[in-house]
N, C-alpha and C positions, 0 to 999 in steps of 0.2 A: 464773146467778152467769157471768162470764166467766172462765176459770180459765186461764193464759198461763204462759208459761215464756219467760226472756230469755236470750238469748245469752250473758251472764257466767254464769249458770247451769249450763248445760251445759259451759262453758268450765270452770267452778272443779269441776266433778263429775268432768272429766276427771283432774284432779290427784289424784284420791283414790284408794286401796287399791281391790282389789277387794273385800275384806267392806265396807270403810266405801261402795264406791259400792253394793252390795246392801243395805245399810240404809237410804240415801238415797231409794232407789227403792222399798222397803215403803211408809216413811211419803209420800213423794209420791201414790202412788196410794192411800194412807188419805187422805187430805190432799184427794182430788180425789174419792175416793165421797163423804165427808162431813166436810165444814170445819169442822165444828161438833162433832165427835167427844169425847167428853169424856176419851179415851186420849191427845188432843194435848195436847203440852204448850206453850202460847205462851207467852213472854214480852215487856213491853214492854221498849223499847229508851230510857232512858231517856236518854243522850249523843247520840241520833240526830236530826240537824236535820229530818229529815222521820219525824212522826209516826206515819205509815202501816205505817213499818217494825216488824218483830214478827220476834223469835228463836224457833223451834220446834226441842226438843230432839229429835234422832236417836237419841244414844247418850251415854255420858258425855262424849266430847268434842266429838264432830261436831253443826254447828248450820247448819239451814236457816235462811234468812231470807227472810221472805214480805213482800209488801208488799198488805195489806189494805183496800182502800177501799170500808168498810160492807160490805155483802152482795152487792154488785153485781161486785165486781173483786176477784182473787187473784191474784197474779203468785210463783210462784217466781224469784227474783233472784240468788240466790248462796247454795251451800254451804262448810264449811269447818270446820278446827279452832277449836274456841270464840273464842279472841283474835281470831284471822283474821279471822272470820265478824263478829264486833261492831266491830273497826274498818273492816271492808269497808262495814259499814251506817252507821257513823258518820261516813262520807265521803262518802256520797250522797243525790241527791234524786230524785225520779220527778215530773215537771213536764210540763209543756206548752209547749213554745218561745213565747213571745209572739207571734213573726212567722210561722214556719214551721206552727206550729200540730199539730208532731209530736210524739209522746211520745219523751221521753229519760231515760236517766239520767244523771245531771251530777254528776261530782265539785265538792265542796263547794270553791271559793276559799281558802277561809280557812285549810284546814288541810294545801294541797299540800305546805307547807315540812316535814311529816312526813311525805310520802309518801317511800319510798324506789325511787328511779328508777336502773336502773341504766345509765350511760353508756357508749355502746360508741366514742363521739370524744371524745377527750379535749381541751380546748383547754388552750394553755399558758397561763400566768400573766402573761407579761410581752407575750402578743400583742395587738393594740389590739382592740377589741369592732368587731365587724362592724356594720355600721347594718341597721335594723331592716326587715324586709323587707315590714312591712302598715301602715306611720305613715300613707302616703297615702291609705289607705283608711276612709272615715268608719264611723262606730259602724253607721249605717243600711245600710251595704253589707256589714260583716261579719253581723250579724245577720240579713238576708238570705239570707246561706249557712250558716245555722245556729249559728252560733255562740252559745253559751247566754251571757246577758247579764254575768255575773258572771265569764267567761274574755275580756271585751273587751281591759282593761287588761293582762294578760299576751299574750294575741295580738300586744298593738300594738306590743310593746318583742322580740319574737321576730326572732333573727338567723339567717343559714343555718347556725351552727352548732348551734344547738337548738331550730329548729321542729321536728324531727322526733319531739323530747320533746315540747314543747308539744301538738302534733299527737295524741300517743299518749292524753292527759289529754282529748280531746275526742269527743264521738259523730261517727260514720264521716262524715256528713254535713260536718260543719264541718272534720274532718280532711283529707278528698280535697278540697275546696275552697280549704285553705290551701296544701297541696301542690301543687294546680296553678297557683295564684297565683306560688307561690314557682320556678315551671319557666318563668315566660312564659305562662301560660294566662290566661283569662278564664272563671270558673265562670260559669253563670245562676243566677239568684238563684231560690231555691225558690218557686213560686207560694203567695200566701195561701190558707189555706182558707176554705172557706164558713163562713159563721158556724154555729156547732152539729155540726160536722164531729166525728167521731169521732179523737183524737189516735192512738189505736193503729190506724186505717185510714189514715193516710198512709204513702206507700211509704218512706217513710226508716224509720217505726217498723217495719213490718214486717220489715224486714231484721235488727232485733235482740229483737223480741218475736212470739211465735206461740202464736196461739188451739190450745187442745188439746180437742175436743169429746169425746172418749171417753178409756176406759182404754187401747184397743189403740194408740190415735193417740200415747196417752202414753208407752207402752212403746216402739213405734219413736223416739219423740223421745229416750229416754233410751237406747238403744242405738247412737246414731250421735253423733259429735262436730257440733257446731253446723254446719261447714261441709259436711257430708256430706250433710245432707238441708233445709238451707235455699237455695233457690234464687232467692231474689227477686232480681230486676233492677235495679240500680244506677240511680236518676231519669235520671243523666246519658248514661246508653245507652239510654234509652227510645226518643229520636227517633229513633235508627240503626233500633230494631227495629219503630218503628210506621210509617217512613216509607215512601210510595208511590215506587216504583222504575220510570222508564220500560224499566229493561233491565235487565240482569244488573248486581246492585251487591256490594262485599267491605269484609269489615270487616276491617283487619289490627291489629296491635301486638304487642308483645315477648314474650316468655313471663310466663305469669301476670298478663294484663291482661283478661281474663274474654271473649275470642275467643268459646269453646264454649259458655259462659253467654249470649251474645248469640244466639248460633245457634241455640239452645235457646228462646229465647222468640222470635225470630223465627219457627220452624216452630208453636208453640203462637198466635203471632200470627195467622197466615195461618190456620190451622185455627179461629180462631175467627171470623176476619172473612169468612170462604168457608164457609157451612156445608154448601155440598154438593162443596166441593174435596177432593181427597187430596192430600197433604203428605208427602214421603220427606225424612227428616233422615239421612243419610249421611256417614260419614269413612272412613278408609284401613284399620281393622283391626276384625276381631270384638270384639277387647279394649276397645276406644274405643266401640265401637259399645254393647256391654251397659253401660257406664260410663254413658252418654247415655240408655239406656233407664233404669235406674235413676232417672237428677235427671230425666226426663219423667214418672215413676211418683208422686215427690215432689212435682212443680211441678202436676200436674192431677189430683191424688188426689179431689179432689170433683168433678170434672168427667171420669168416666170415656168417656163418650162421645167425647169428643174423640179418646180415644186410638184409636176404632175408624177414624178417617178418617188418623192421623198414625203414620208407621210409619217405625222405626227399623233401619237394617241397615247391616254394611259394604258397600261399593262393588261388592266381587267377588263378594258374596254375593247383593246384588239385581241383578246385571247376569245371573249364573248363571241365576234362576229364572226372570226376564223372555226370557233366550235360551232355555230348555227350552220356556216357553208359548207362544214365538212362533215357533221357529227349529227346535228339537229339542235332546233334551241333547247335549251339547257333550262331545267326549272332549279335557281339555286337554291338551297336553303339559308333561311334567314338566322340570324343568331338568337332569336325567340325562339324558333323552331326548336334549333339544334338545343339549347337549354332545356328546353322543355322534354326531348326526346333522350337526352343524356339522363334527367331526373328519372323517367320512366322506366330505363332500362336499368338504375342502380336501385329504383325501389324492387324489380323483382329478381333480379338475381341477391340483395341482401347487403349492397353496397355501402351501407350506411357508417362505416370507419371512415370513408373517405368523404371530405366535404365536398361542397358543388362547387367551388373554383377549382380546388385540385385536378376535380373529371374533366372541368370544360377545359383548362391548361393542359392537361397530360392528354386531350382528344387531340387539342387544334395544333399544340407545339411539338408533339411525336407522333400519335396514331394517325389524324389525318394529315400531318405536314409532310410525313415520308410514306404516307400512302401503303400502309402496312396492312397485309390482308388475311394474314395467318398466326395463329399462336407462336410459332416457331420465327417469324420475322417480329413479333413484339419482343418474345423472351431474348432475343440476340443484338436488338438495336441499339446501336452505339449511342447513349442517352447525352449525349453533346450538351449542353447549356441544359439538361434536367440530370441533373447526377443525384436527385434523390434517390438512395440505396433501397430498393423495395427487393423484399424476399418472392422467392418462386413462388408460395402460394396467395401472397396480395397480386401479383402480378397475373396470376390466372384468375382471381376475381374480376380482375380490374379488364382482362381481356375478355371473359363473358359479357360484361356491361358493354364493351364496345363494339363487339361481334354482332349483339343485338340492335346498337345503335347501326350499324352497317346494313344489316338485313333488312330495318325499319325502311332506312333511306329509300334501300331499293324499292320496297314495297309501293312507298310513296312517289315516287318517281323524281326523287330530289337527287341532288349533287351538290360536294362542297366546292368551293374555289379550288381547294387542291385537287378534285375529283376533274375539276374543268379543265387545268393545265398538264395535270398529270394524261388525260383522256388525249389530249392536243400531241404532248409528246408523242405517245404510242403509235396515232396516227400518221403524223408528218413525214416519217421515212416511206411511207408506200405512197405519198403522192407523187405524179409524174413530174411534177412541178411546185418547188416553195414558194409560197406567196412573196418572200423578202429575200434577195442575198445577202445583204450586209442590214446587221443589228445594232444600233448604237443606245446604252442606257444608262440614263440618267438617274442619280440616286441608288446605285446599286448596291450600296451597304446595306439596305432592306430588301432585297431580292430573297422571296422564300426558296424553300427546297423544291418545292413543284415548279414556282415559275423558272428556276436555272433550268430544270431539266426541259422546258417548253423552249427556252430562249436555245438551249446545247441541240434540239432538235431543230431549231430553226438556222442554226449556224451549221452544223453537220460537217462539223471540223473543216471547215475551209479555212486557207489563210484569208485574213482580214474582216472575217465575216461578223465578230462578235468584240466589242468595245465597249468597255464598261467604265463610268465616271464615279465615284462615289467616297465616302470618308467615313472609315469606321469608328471614328469618335464621335459621330452624327446618325450610329444605330441605335433604332429606339422601336421598332416594330419585331424582329426577327430576331431569335433565338440564333446564336453561332452555328456553323457546319462546316462542312468540306466541301469547298468547291470541287477541288482536284477528286473527290470521290464520284462525283458527278460529271465527270469528264471535262471540267471548264479548269485548264491549269493556266494561271497568268505568271507564275514566275519566270523572269529574266523578262518580261513583256511588260513590267510595270514603271510608273513613275511618278513622284512625288511633287505636284507643286510648291514652292514655297513663300510666293508674294502675295501678300494679302492688299486687293484693292478694294474692299468693301465697307470692313471694318477699322476705325480708329486703332490705334498703337493700344490706348492705353485699356479700351473694351477687348481688344484680342488677349492682351495678355492677361487681365483680370482671369478671365473665362478660360485660358488654359490653366491655370493651375487645377480647373475641378477634373483634368485628364493626366495618363500617365503620358510622360515624355514621349514615348514609344509604344506603339499601338500595333496588336500583333492579329491575325487571321488564324484558324484553326490551322490553316495548311505552311505556318510558319512565315508566309510573306508580312515583312514590317512596315508601319507606315510612321517615319521618324517626325515627329512635330516639332522639335529644338531646330531652331535654324529659319522657322517662317516667321517674316517680318510683315507690318504692313508700311503701306506708303504714304500716310497720312496722321498728323496728330490730331487730338481732338480732349476734352475736357475726363480729368476721372470718374469712372461710376462712382454713382452713391446706392449705400447700403442703409436701409434705413429700420429698425426694428423698433415697432411702436405699441402702445399696451392693449388696445383693442381693434378690431376691426374698423370701427368708426372712425377711431384717430389716423388708422394707416388711409384709407379711401380719403380723409381731407388730404393728409400730406401728398399723398399720390397727384390727388385733384389739382391741387396747388402745383406742383412741380409739371404738369401739363398745361397747366395755364400758363405759366413762364415759357414754356417753347413755344406756344402758339403767339405770347405777346415779340418773342423774337425773331417770328416769321415763319415759322414754320405754319405748313397746312395741315388742318385735322388729319387728311387722311396720309401724311406722313409719317405718324404716332400711331405705335399700337400697347393693347396691355395685354399679356399671356396669363395664365394661370394655368395650374397643375390638372385638376379636373373640372367637369362641367359645376360639380358642387360650390364651387369657389367663383363661378361667373359672376353671381351677382355683389361681389366685392370687386370685380374690374367695371360693372356697369355705375357702380356709385360712385367710382373713383371718377369715371368719365363725365358724370351727372354732377360732380362739385365743380368741376372744369367748365362747368356750361355751356358742353357740346354732345352731340349724338353719336352714338354707341353704334356700331356696326358690327353685328355679330358673324363671324366666320363659320362657315361649314365645308365640307368636303368638296365641295361645289363653286363656292361663292367666291371670289375675291376680292381685296381691300375696295372701298367704296367711296368716291369722292366726296368732300364734305363732312364726314364724320371719321370718329376714330374707332382702328380696326380690335374688337376684343373678342379672343377665342383662347382654346386651351393648348397647352403648349406642343401636343403633337400635331396641330395645323400649323404652327408656324414652320414648320420645316420648308424649305425652298423659298420664304417670304424674306423681304425686306423692308427698313421702315428707317425716316432718319434717326429716329427716338423711339424708346421701348421703355414701358414697366413693366415688370416681372414682378407680378404679386403673389399673396397668400404662400412665401416660400416658410412656411411654418414646420414647426416637429410635428410630425405623423403625417405631412401632409405631402412633403420632398423630404426622403422618401417616404413614399406611400404608404403608411401603417397598414392597410389592409394585402398590400401584398407581400411585404414582411412576415404577417401572421399566417400565411398560405404557406412559407416554407417551412419545410422538413429535414434541410440537410445545410451544410454550412456553405457548401459551393454554391447551393441555390441561390443562396442568399447573397452571394459575392456579384451573382449574373443579375440580381434585381439592383443590388448597387451599384453597378457600373450603366445600366441602361436608365436607372432615373439621374446619374452625372449626366450620361449623355444627353437627357432630355433637356436640363436647365442648362447643358452646355449651349445647345439648339436655341433656346428662349432667349438667352441672352446674346449670341451672335447673330440675332437678325438685327439688331442697332448697327446703325452706321457711325451716327456721331456721338449720341446721349443715351446713356442707360441708369435705370433708377430700377433697386431690388429693394422690394418690402415685405415684412414680414408682420404679425403680432408676438409678442411674445409667449412662450420661449419660440425660437426662430431654430430653422434647420440647422444640422451640424454641416450642410454643404455652406453655408454663410462664413464659417469660418476658414474653411478653404478658399473662399474667395479674397477672403482677407488678406491671406499669404502669410 
């Protein structure tokens, strides 16, 4: 017997309380162990259009909806309170799409008028109706994109105002195709199935139905929300994953478009295709590396041997390991040590004209980043991202400071992170065998100069050896620089993802106002942000400006409390602020909600039973159902300290760009609901968010 669960089941299970969920899980385990057990109380659903739907009693009021196809197939489809469960089953059919061959749970068209759909965009009664979006597309085309036959009429009359509402009733592949059409794209028709093909084996069906082969696997599936354990690739992304590239390749896209999933599948694809090759999947932090490891285990659970050749590490961690193996154990200079050494060198040279912050950033972003070893190197370096014009005499004084610093580091036996990556880049070409044949990099927009040199050395110019996933709009750690100048040319091998699966239309549309419609890197590669669309609706984000931090904390606390009352768990909520100096405001808001705060750092992931609290820099790569972005005050974002250190208008532009990126990252961590707060006077960025 094939025992399956649907995404609709795990979604509905998450809406029940703890005791109800325990009862449902017990019934599900009993059903898997013995579907014919006399203790299981099945009831035929007389009003259901699909006669294979049955109701299974869990408790006095909870009913599990099961689809039984003889003795061969059993599907857990939905669970809910009695009336809700029955109404859901009466409005659904499990069928095989006549064109694509994929198994679909299709909403019965005749009952749509009875479905309560919350409208988040109201259309004025006297406003002329906009033209239909899909009138020019034939039934044959729409069927080829997975639209169920009975929905063709409704799709054909959908306009810009209600396309998201119509799409929300359709199977995912049809919804995504229509949304791509709505923004001017052309989705590819789904290939016709082979005669006799299993409809549940279709890639689209695998995104919504999972075969569960053991009690242990069922237990894992029921303990995780659907999106936490299913990592099936969207078919439209498969070409990017499986393509042969003659050199380095890059996939980009705004927050929530699935770049990390593409990177994950690319790593697995390379490991499968090259049985003798070793694959490295790397990202910028240990927290994100841990998340990728979890997803990887779920993806290759039935192929454990792949894991022996596929390693997932934060880039700093793998570099330290390789450095120790090939060069020796490094002694990394701490930030405090570097700050003290820079100050001492400045005093010795008489560099009092330069602020401590300027010296530290000039060292970090120019001298150390580019590994400049001589005065001519420093004099002639292209100062991308550090455009402050410095007379040659001032540069000479600066070089004396940095040259003393370099010598002192050598005397102490200390190296910087950039030294570590550069040392490896120089050492790797001499090795008889490179440690990895293929490298896949997630969050690639924040790769540094020295890190890219290291990655280029690992790739060694081989086809398919380097694959990057990132978003220039989320660059918050590194200054811009030319990848091409370091031997990594991705032009002609780049693709931008445009369908957002994680963030509601309302949140995404508002956050996008912070960024330009097109973002370009130094080499001229463009990431077009126009045309991106979310696949689901949600409430409009809320912006509140209060008179005092106490009033702000009270307002944020009330909002958090309301989200919990709606059914969100504390760990599904986060509060982010610009700097550690504002963390107390976030903690106060959580306390006002009567909840515990769990403070994030570079190594700590969100904790169950508490609200995550952290700085915007730590938000990268995380996601929550609801997010509060607090303390968006004037002089906090953009940060006044950074602005005061600026000596040139070009540098000021770069500061503003990265500060915008930072707020964008924080806002797009929210899936469903977003609150942005400040005290008066508020950040000028809030005017941009309001539009």
